N, C-alpha and C positions, 0 to 999 in steps of 0.2 A: 477150506484149508488155507492157512496163512502162507506168506511168502517164504518164511524160514522152513516150513514143512515141505514146500515145493522144492526149495533149494536142496534140502537133504535127500529128497527122493531122487532128484537128478544125479546128485553126487553118489548116492548108493548104487544107482544104475551103472555109472561109470566105474565105480570100484568093482562091482560084481562082474561086469563084462570085460573090462579092459585092464584095469590096474592090478587087482588081486590075483588073477590067474598068472600074471608074470611074476609078481612078488612072491607067490607061493612056490615057484619053481626053484630048483637047486641047480647050481652049476654042475653038479654030478649027473644031472639029467642029459648032459651033452657029452658026446663021445670024445671029441678031439680038443686039444688045447686052444686052437683058434676059436672054435665055437664057444668054449668056456669064457674066454677073454671077452668076446663080443657080447655074450650074455651078461657078464659082470657090468659092462658099461651100460647096456640097455636097462638092466635092473636098476642101476643108479638113476638113470634118466627117468624111468617110470616112477620111482619113489619121489623124485623131485616134482614130477608132473602131478602126481596124486596130492602131494602136500600143497601145491599151488592151487588146485581146485578146492581143497578143503579150507585153506587159510586166506586166499586172496580174493575169492569171488564171494561176495556177501549177499547176492540176490540170485533168484533163479534165472533172471534175464542175463546176468553176467556169466553164469555157468553156461547157458545156452550159447551166448555170443562167443565165448572163448573156446568152447568145444568146436563150433563151426569154423572159427578162425584157425584153430589147430589143424583142421582138415586140409587147409590150403597153404599153410606156411612151409617154406623150404626146409626148415629145421625138422618139422614134424614129418615131412615126406621122407627125409633121410632116416629118421627113427623108425617110421612105419616099414620102410624097405628092410631094415635090419631085423625088425620083429618078424616080418614075413619070411626072411631067410632062415630064421630059427623056428618057424612054425608056431609063432606066438600071436595072440590076438592083437589086432591093430584098430585104432580108433575109427577109421572109415567103415569097418565091417558093421558097425552098429548105428550108422547114421540114420537109417530109416526107422529103426526101433526107437532111437533117442528122440527123433522128431515126433513120432507117434505119442511118446510119453509127454513131450512138451505140449502137444495139442490137447491131450487128455487133461493135463494140469492147467491148461490155458496160459501157457508161458509164451 
């Protein structure tokens, strides 16, 4: 498997587990105005993050490094806390699975 195929597999994993479940949600899934507003902001952040992984990271190593970096950044911690408040998937939830995939792909 070449590097581009590995990169795509890692990104598909993140799309399936973290990004797409948030992006498929509707603000109507939330009962109060405060949650809807919080969700709108989180959805925008999630879309930007998804695009960042798709467009800015050109190798599987870059995808892996940036995923791991995002687990520890203060900005990501704030976003993950808000995702958790809304019972939405957070990047740290998938760390072990992601690392297993990286090992399997030899990234």
